[in-house]
Structures are given as C-alpha cells and as structure tokens.
N, CA and C of each residue as an Amber inpcrd file, in Angstrom:
protein
   297
 -62.5890000 -93.6960000-142.5020000 -63.5320000 -92.7490000-141.9460000
 -63.5130000 -92.8770000-140.4330000 -63.1720000 -91.8160000-139.7790000
 -63.1380000 -91.8180000-138.3180000 -64.2890000 -90.9760000-137.7790000
 -64.8810000 -91.4610000-136.7100000 -65.9920000 -90.7630000-136.0730000
 -65.4690000 -90.0860000-134.8170000 -65.7530000 -88.7890000-134.6700000
 -65.3240000 -88.0630000-133.4710000 -66.5110000 -87.8730000-132.5230000
 -66.2440000 -87.3080000-131.3670000 -67.2920000 -87.1400000-130.3500000
 -68.3830000 -86.1910000-130.8200000 -68.0340000 -85.2210000-131.6550000
 -69.0410000 -84.2800000-132.1750000 -70.0490000 -85.0270000-133.0470000
 -69.5590000 -85.9390000-133.8820000 -70.4360000 -86.7330000-134.7470000
 -71.3040000 -87.6680000-133.9190000 -70.7240000 -88.2650000-132.8910000
 -71.4990000 -89.1580000-132.0180000 -72.6150000 -88.3770000-131.3310000
 -72.3140000 -87.1830000-130.8560000 -73.3250000 -86.3560000-130.1920000
 -74.4430000 -85.9940000-131.1610000 -74.0800000 -85.6850000-132.4210000
 -75.0920000 -85.3300000-133.4190000 -75.9880000 -86.5180000-133.7440000
 -75.3870000 -87.6940000-133.9320000 -76.1730000 -88.8960000-134.2280000
 -77.0780000 -89.2430000-133.0480000 -76.5620000 -89.1140000-131.8410000
 -77.3700000 -89.3940000-130.6440000 -78.5640000 -88.4500000-130.5780000
 -78.3510000 -87.1860000-130.9160000 -79.4450000 -86.2150000-130.8880000
 -80.4840000 -86.5620000-131.9460000 -80.0180000 -86.9140000-133.1680000
 -80.9450000 -87.2830000-134.2320000 -81.7520000 -88.5330000-133.8750000
 -81.1160000 -89.4520000-133.1420000 -81.7890000 -90.6850000-132.7290000
 -82.5790000 -90.4970000-131.4440000 -82.5540000 -89.2720000-130.9420000
 -83.2500000 -88.9300000-129.6900000 -82.7800000 -89.7980000-128.5230000
 -81.4480000 -89.9700000-128.4420000 -80.8390000 -90.7200000-127.3570000
 -80.1300000 -89.7490000-126.4280000 -80.3200000 -89.9220000-125.1470000
 -79.6290000 -89.0940000-124.1610000 -78.3030000 -89.7680000-123.8180000
 -77.2150000 -89.2240000-124.3700000 -75.8890000 -89.7840000-124.1160000
 -75.1030000 -88.7630000-123.3090000 -74.6990000 -89.1160000-122.0800000
 -73.9200000 -88.1800000-121.2690000 -72.5730000 -87.8670000-121.9310000
 -72.0310000 -86.6940000-121.6510000 -70.7710000 -86.2590000-122.2620000
 -69.6220000 -87.2210000-121.9750000 -69.6200000 -87.8240000-120.7920000
 -68.5260000 -88.7390000-120.4530000 -68.5940000 -90.0650000-121.2160000
 -69.7220000 -90.3430000-121.8910000 -69.8550000 -91.5740000-122.6880000
 -69.5710000 -91.3490000-124.1660000 -69.4090000 -90.0890000-124.5940000
 -69.2090000 -89.8010000-126.0140000 -67.8900000 -90.3710000-126.5430000
 -66.8130000 -90.1920000-125.7790000 -65.4950000 -90.6650000-126.2170000
 -65.4520000 -92.1900000-126.3380000 -65.8900000 -92.9500000-125.3110000
 -65.8870000 -94.4170000-125.4630000 -66.8050000 -94.8950000-126.5920000
 -67.9300000 -94.2110000-126.7680000 -68.8600000 -94.5820000-127.8250000
 -68.2460000 -94.3400000-129.2050000 -67.5090000 -93.2440000-129.3470000
 -66.8160000 -92.9640000-130.6120000 -65.7960000 -94.0640000-130.9040000
 -65.0990000 -94.5280000-129.8720000 -64.1370000 -95.6190000-130.0500000
 -64.8020000 -96.8970000-130.5030000 -65.9640000 -97.2150000-129.9220000
 -66.6940000 -98.4230000-130.3080000 -67.1780000 -98.3350000-131.7580000
 -67.6960000 -97.1630000-132.1340000 -68.1790000 -96.9860000-133.5080000
 -67.0220000 -97.0900000-134.4940000 -65.8810000 -96.5050000-134.1590000
 -64.7090000 -96.6020000-135.0310000 -64.2460000 -98.0470000-135.1810000
 -64.3370000 -98.8210000-134.1030000 -63.9850000-100.2430000-134.1760000
 -64.9040000-101.0000000-135.1140000 -66.1870000-100.6890000-135.0610000
 -67.1590000-101.3350000-135.9470000 -66.8760000-100.9600000-137.4010000
 -66.5780000 -99.6770000-137.6400000 -66.2890000 -99.2320000-139.0080000
 -65.0240000 -99.8790000-139.5590000 -64.0110000-100.0870000-138.7080000
 -62.7960000-100.7690000-139.1470000 -63.1000000-102.2190000-139.5230000
 -63.9610000-102.8560000-138.7560000 -64.3400000-104.2430000-139.0500000
 -65.0810000-104.3060000-140.3890000 -65.9510000-103.3150000-140.6670000
 -66.6740000-103.2740000-141.9390000 -65.6910000-103.0740000-143.0940000
 -64.7000000-102.2000000-142.9130000 -63.6720000-102.0120000-143.9420000
 -62.9220000-103.3240000-144.1960000 -62.6740000-104.0740000-143.1350000
 -61.9910000-105.3600000-143.2720000 -62.8610000-106.3380000-144.0670000
 -64.1680000-106.3260000-143.8450000 -65.0750000-107.2000000-144.5910000
 -65.1040000-106.8180000-146.0680000 -64.9640000-105.5240000-146.3630000
 -64.9640000-105.0760000-147.7640000 -63.7620000-105.5960000-148.5370000
 -62.7250000-106.0290000-147.8670000 -61.5250000-106.5420000-148.5180000
 -61.6710000-108.0010000-148.9690000 -62.7010000-108.6760000-148.5100000
 -62.9010000-110.0860000-148.8480000 -63.3090000-110.2070000-150.3100000
 -62.6570000-111.1290000-151.0390000 -62.9620000-111.3630000-152.4450000
 -64.1810000-112.2720000-152.5480000 -65.2550000-111.7580000-153.1070000
 -66.4860000-112.5240000-153.2240000 -66.8560000-112.7840000-154.6850000
 -65.8980000-112.6530000-155.5870000 -66.1990000-112.9200000-156.9990000
 -66.5450000-114.3940000-157.1720000 -67.6070000-114.6430000-157.8990000
 -68.0480000-116.0130000-158.1460000 -68.9010000-116.5970000-157.0360000
 -69.1480000-115.8560000-155.9890000 -69.9820000-116.3520000-154.8900000
 -71.4120000-115.8870000-155.1410000 -72.3260000-116.8320000-155.2060000
 -73.7220000-116.5060000-155.4400000 -74.3390000-115.8900000-154.1840000
 -75.1530000-114.8490000-154.3450000 -75.8620000-114.2970000-153.1830000
 -76.7920000-115.3500000-152.6010000 -76.9450000-115.3600000-151.2800000
 -77.8060000-116.3610000-150.6640000 -78.6300000-115.7360000-149.5470000
 -79.7790000-116.3170000-149.3060000 -80.6450000-115.8600000-148.2370000
 -80.5550000-116.7540000-147.0220000 -79.9090000-117.9050000-147.1760000
 -79.7900000-118.8540000-146.0830000 -78.5380000-119.6940000-146.3130000
 -78.0130000-120.2670000-145.2550000 -76.8480000-121.1410000-145.4040000
 -77.2500000-122.5220000-145.9020000 -78.5360000-122.8340000-145.8140000
 -79.0630000-124.1080000-146.2770000 -79.9540000-123.8320000-147.4820000
 -79.7100000-124.5390000-148.5880000 -80.5410000-124.3290000-149.7690000
 -81.9490000-124.8180000-149.4840000 -82.9140000-123.9540000-149.7520000
 -84.3030000-124.2900000-149.4630000 -85.1170000-124.2290000-150.7420000
 -86.0220000-125.1450000-150.8930000 -86.9110000-125.1690000-152.0410000
 -88.3270000-125.0020000-151.5050000 -89.0000000-123.9370000-151.9160000
 -90.3600000-123.7020000-151.4550000 -91.3420000-124.6140000-152.1900000
 -92.2900000-125.1200000-151.4240000 -93.3240000-125.9410000-152.0350000
 -94.3050000-125.0040000-152.7370000 -94.5750000-125.2920000-153.9860000
 -95.4740000-124.4490000-154.7600000 -96.7620000-125.2110000-155.0360000
 -97.8340000-124.4690000-155.1330000 -99.1120000-125.0600000-155.5120000
 -99.7270000-124.1880000-156.5990000-100.6280000-124.7570000-157.3660000
-101.3060000-124.0060000-158.4070000-102.2670000-123.0150000-157.7670000
-102.3280000-121.8070000-158.3310000-103.3240000-120.8360000-157.9030000
-104.6500000-121.2180000-158.5320000-105.6210000-121.4920000-157.6880000
-106.9350000-121.8780000-158.1710000-107.9460000-120.9010000-157.5980000
-108.7490000-120.3190000-158.4630000-109.7820000-119.3880000-158.0180000
-110.9640000-120.1920000-157.5020000-111.3870000-119.8770000-156.2640000
-112.5500000-120.5450000-155.6790000-113.5150000-119.4840000-155.1750000
-114.6370000-119.9400000-154.6880000-115.6320000-119.0260000-154.1400000
-115.4410000-118.8120000-152.6490000-114.2960000-119.1350000-152.1240000
-114.0340000-118.9380000-150.7020000-114.0510000-120.2420000-149.9440000
-113.7310000-120.1790000-148.6520000-113.6040000-121.4030000-147.8530000
-114.9140000-122.1410000-147.6470000-116.0380000-121.4620000-147.7460000
-117.3150000-122.1440000-147.5050000-118.0340000-122.4930000-148.7940000
-117.4080000-122.2220000-149.9130000-118.0660000-122.5050000-151.1840000
-118.9040000-121.3210000-151.6320000-119.2900000-121.3470000-152.8790000
-120.0340000-120.2240000-153.4350000-121.4780000-120.1850000-152.9880000
-122.0300000-118.9780000-152.9630000-123.4520000-118.8150000-152.6860000
-123.8430000-119.0820000-151.2490000-122.9070000-118.9860000-150.2940000
-123.2360000-119.2380000-148.8980000-122.7860000-118.0760000-148.0030000
-123.2190000-116.8590000-148.2890000-122.7640000-115.7300000-147.4720000
-123.2240000-115.8200000-146.0180000-124.3030000-116.5390000-145.7730000
-124.7840000-116.6880000-144.3860000-123.7420000-117.3910000-143.5230000
-123.0820000-118.3960000-144.1010000-122.0590000-119.1300000-143.3440000
-120.8220000-118.2700000-143.0930000-120.5120000-117.3730000-144.0320000
-119.3240000-116.5330000-143.8860000-119.4820000-115.5990000-142.6890000
-120.6380000-115.0090000-142.5060000-120.8430000-114.0360000-141.4250000
-121.5760000-114.6330000-140.2260000-121.6700000-115.9520000-140.1590000
-122.4530000-116.6070000-139.1030000-121.9560000-116.2650000-137.7010000
-120.6620000-116.1250000-137.4870000-120.1280000-115.8550000-136.1520000
-119.8750000-114.3730000-135.8770000-120.2340000-113.5130000-136.8020000
-120.0060000-112.0800000-136.6140000-120.9900000-111.5320000-135.5880000
-120.5330000-110.6070000-134.7230000-121.4410000-110.0450000-133.7360000
-122.5420000-109.1990000-134.3620000-122.2460000-108.5490000-135.4960000
-123.2540000-107.7060000-136.1350000-123.0340000-107.7490000-137.6450000
-124.1170000-107.9740000-138.3970000-124.0250000-108.0140000-139.8570000
-125.1640000-107.2180000-140.4650000-124.9750000-106.8850000-141.7410000
-126.0310000-106.2080000-142.4900000-125.8670000-106.5750000-143.9610000
-126.8780000-107.1570000-144.5620000-126.8450000-107.5900000-145.9700000
-125.6240000-108.4510000-146.2690000-125.3220000-109.3980000-145.4010000
-124.2060000-110.3330000-145.5540000-122.8360000-109.6540000-145.5040000
-122.7350000-108.4950000-144.8500000-121.4660000-107.8050000-144.6290000
-121.2240000-107.6870000-143.1330000-119.9550000-107.6140000-142.7230000
-119.6010000-107.3880000-141.3350000-119.8420000-105.9150000-141.0170000
-120.4370000-105.6280000-139.8670000-120.6320000-104.2490000-139.4260000
-119.6070000-103.9740000-138.3370000-118.7900000-102.9250000-138.5360000
-117.7510000-102.5690000-137.5860000-117.9100000-101.1060000-137.1890000
-117.3700000-100.7250000-136.0150000-117.4750000 -99.3270000-135.6070000
-116.6920000 -98.4240000-136.5510000-117.1810000 -97.2040000-136.7150000
-116.4950000 -96.2150000-137.5450000-115.2170000 -95.7940000-136.8470000
-114.0820000 -95.8000000-137.5550000-112.8080000 -95.4410000-136.9540000
-112.2160000 -94.1720000-137.5360000-112.7350000 -93.6930000-138.6490000
-112.2400000 -92.4670000-139.2670000-113.4110000 -91.4980000-139.3770000
-113.1750000 -90.2700000-138.9490000-114.2420000 -89.2800000-139.0310000
-113.9410000 -88.2380000-140.0470000
C-alpha cells in the first residue's frame, strides 16, 4: 500500500493539520517508510508466543473484597462531612452545574 500526496493532504485535512504543499511529498515518503516497516513486522513468525503486557512477568497482589461501612465506620455521617464547606442532612452541598 503506497500513500500519495493526495492521500496525505486528505488525512491532514481530516486531522485539521495545516500542511504546506511543499511538505506533502516528504511526508508521503515518511508515511510509506513507516508502512513498509509495519509490513516487515507482519512477516515475523509469532506462533507459540504468548501475548504479554510487559517484558517482566508481574503478579498483582490481591486482597479479599470486604464490605464495610466506609473509612470512618458505620453510623458516623457527621465525621464523613466534617470538613465539607457546606452540608445538608449529612450530604455534601455543591453548586448546580446543569440547568
């Protein structure tokens, strides 16, 4: 697949990039070089290779999910909203943002 200057101009317009006409030809060459490199990567045999998210095997530390009444314990709504600038019936009061 080869990219010409017309395609580069169209992609630049779609991406809302201002690319001068004198830069279209060199840019097409760079994109074609990248596409050739991708084609070269597609030739690599990866059968039997496990997909990986990192080059180092990582094991996440897991903990049991335990339901609690929150960080301050149950039945203490006063402590939850103690530092809030404005509260009402143990709820945070915030300015209206949607009309």
